[in-house]
C-alpha positions as YAML, in Angstrom:
chain: A
units: angstrom
residues:
- id: 1
  name: MET
  ca: [-31.51, -29.04, 9.59]
- id: 2
  name: ASP
  ca: [-30.00, -28.92, 13.37]
- id: 3
  name: ARG
  ca: [-30.05, -26.43, 16.14]
- id: 4
  name: GLY
  ca: [-26.38, -25.58, 15.74]
- id: 5
  name: ARG
  ca: [-26.41, -24.58, 11.81]
- id: 6
  name: MET
  ca: [-29.33, -22.93, 12.09]
- id: 7
  name: ALA
  ca: [-28.22, -20.67, 14.82]
- id: 8
  name: LEU
  ca: [-25.04, -20.12, 12.93]
- id: 9
  name: ILE
  ca: [-27.05, -18.86, 9.98]
- id: 10
  name: ILE
  ca: [-29.08, -17.01, 12.29]
- id: 11
  name: HIS
  ca: [-25.97, -15.18, 13.94]
- id: 12
  name: SER
  ca: [-24.55, -14.98, 10.31]
- id: 13
  name: ILE
  ca: [-27.70, -12.99, 8.38]
- id: 14
  name: ALA
  ca: [-27.43, -10.83, 11.46]
- id: 15
  name: ASP
  ca: [-23.27, -9.80, 10.85]
- id: 16
  name: VAL
  ca: [-23.40, -9.37, 7.19]
- id: 17
  name: ALA
  ca: [-26.62, -7.10, 8.10]
- id: 18
  name: ALA
  ca: [-24.50, -5.15, 10.36]
- id: 19
  name: VAL
  ca: [-21.50, -5.02, 8.11]
- id: 20
  name: PHE
  ca: [-23.76, -3.29, 5.53]
- id: 21
  name: LEU
  ca: [-24.72, -0.42, 7.68]
- id: 22
  name: GLY
  ca: [-21.34, -0.25, 9.61]
- id: 23
  name: LEU
  ca: [-19.55, 0.30, 6.16]
- id: 24
  name: TRP
  ca: [-22.13, 2.99, 4.72]
- id: 25
  name: ILE
  ca: [-21.95, 4.88, 7.77]
- id: 26
  name: LEU
  ca: [-17.90, 5.00, 7.11]
- id: 27
  name: LEU
  ca: [-18.27, 5.68, 3.33]
- id: 28
  name: TYR
  ca: [-20.40, 8.46, 3.75]
- id: 29
  name: LEU
  ca: [-18.10, 9.98, 6.97]
- id: 30
  name: LEU
  ca: [-15.26, 9.34, 4.16]
- id: 31
  name: GLU
  ca: [-17.03, 10.99, 2.06]
- id: 32
  name: ALA
  ca: [-16.93, 8.49, -0.93]
- id: 33
  name: ASN
  ca: [-17.74, 9.37, -4.35]
- id: 34
  name: GLN
  ca: [-21.80, 8.64, -4.09]
- id: 35
  name: ALA
  ca: [-21.64, 7.74, -8.33]
- id: 36
  name: ASN
  ca: [-19.84, 5.04, -7.55]
- id: 37
  name: VAL
  ca: [-21.69, 1.41, -8.55]
- id: 38
  name: PHE
  ca: [-19.96, 0.18, -5.22]
- id: 39
  name: VAL
  ca: [-21.34, 3.02, -2.60]
- id: 40
  name: ASP
  ca: [-24.48, 3.10, -4.74]
- id: 41
  name: PHE
  ca: [-25.19, -0.73, -3.90]
- id: 42
  name: VAL
  ca: [-24.06, -0.27, 0.09]
- id: 43
  name: HIS
  ca: [-26.09, 2.60, 0.31]
- id: 44
  name: GLY
  ca: [-28.82, 1.33, -1.18]
- id: 45
  name: VAL
  ca: [-29.09, -2.22, 0.88]
- id: 46
  name: ALA
  ca: [-27.87, -0.13, 4.44]
- id: 47
  name: ASP
  ca: [-31.11, 1.82, 2.76]
- id: 48
  name: TRP
  ca: [-33.24, -1.08, 3.23]
- id: 49
  name: LEU
  ca: [-32.10, -2.46, 5.59]
- id: 50
  name: ALA
  ca: [-32.98, 0.75, 7.74]
- id: 51
  name: GLY
  ca: [-35.97, 1.80, 6.33]
- id: 52
  name: TRP
  ca: [-37.77, 1.16, 8.89]
- id: 53
  name: SER
  ca: [-35.58, 3.36, 11.48]
- id: 54
  name: GLN
  ca: [-34.95, 6.48, 9.13]
- id: 55
  name: ASP
  ca: [-34.83, 9.60, 10.71]
- id: 56
  name: ILE
  ca: [-35.60, 8.75, 14.41]
- id: 57
  name: PHE
  ca: [-32.70, 10.90, 14.86]
- id: 58
  name: ILE
  ca: [-32.57, 14.41, 13.57]
- id: 59
  name: MET
  ca: [-29.86, 16.26, 13.77]
- id: 60
  name: ASP
  ca: [-28.20, 20.05, 11.88]
- id: 61
  name: THR
  ca: [-25.33, 18.03, 11.38]
- id: 62
  name: GLU
  ca: [-25.54, 15.41, 8.69]
- id: 63
  name: GLY
  ca: [-23.29, 12.63, 9.72]
- id: 64
  name: LEU
  ca: [-24.00, 12.08, 13.27]
- id: 65
  name: ARG
  ca: [-27.72, 12.24, 11.04]
- id: 66
  name: VAL
  ca: [-26.46, 8.83, 9.31]
- id: 67
  name: PHE
  ca: [-23.92, 7.44, 11.94]
- id: 68
  name: PHE
  ca: [-27.24, 7.69, 15.12]
- id: 69
  name: ASN
  ca: [-29.94, 5.97, 11.85]
- id: 70
  name: TYR
  ca: [-27.50, 3.33, 10.95]
- id: 71
  name: ALA
  ca: [-25.90, 2.49, 14.02]
- id: 72
  name: LEU
  ca: [-29.24, 2.24, 15.47]
- id: 73
  name: PRO
  ca: [-29.91, -0.92, 13.31]
- id: 74
  name: ALA
  ca: [-27.39, -2.53, 13.00]
- id: 75
  name: LEU
  ca: [-27.24, -2.71, 17.23]
- id: 76
  name: ILE
  ca: [-30.23, -4.27, 16.98]
- id: 77
  name: TYR
  ca: [-29.55, -6.70, 14.26]
- id: 78
  name: LEU
  ca: [-26.51, -7.96, 16.09]
- id: 79
  name: ALA
  ca: [-28.67, -7.85, 19.53]
- id: 80
  name: ILE
  ca: [-31.69, -10.42, 18.31]
- id: 81
  name: GLY
  ca: [-29.49, -11.90, 16.03]
- id: 82
  name: HIS
  ca: [-27.25, -12.90, 18.52]
- id: 83
  name: GLY
  ca: [-30.02, -13.54, 20.81]
- id: 84
  name: ALA
  ca: [-31.44, -16.19, 18.91]
- id: 85
  name: ALA
  ca: [-28.99, -18.08, 18.16]
- id: 86
  name: ALA
  ca: [-27.57, -18.32, 21.05]
- id: 87
  name: TRP
  ca: [-31.03, -18.95, 22.40]
- id: 88
  name: LEU
  ca: [-31.21, -21.61, 20.17]
- id: 89
  name: ARG
  ca: [-27.84, -23.58, 21.04]
- id: 90
  name: ARG
  ca: [-29.05, -23.20, 24.89]
- id: 91
  name: LEU
  ca: [-32.52, -25.36, 23.24]
...
């Protein structure tokens, strides 16, 4: 597998992870039905992706807590994934 293809895969995985985290933030803030299968699936994936960062931010406002605890890993995944992809492309 060439470096360009590997970089694209890493870049895409980081994007998909960030999309799931961002989608969960949006669904939570818009008060989506938690009993819905799709919402439950997105929440489960987001929890798995953000498991290491849960409760870094503890706030009284639940919406802000969810936003920051899921936005931080999304930004980190994007930074690491895009950085690694750019580094691979330069090799």
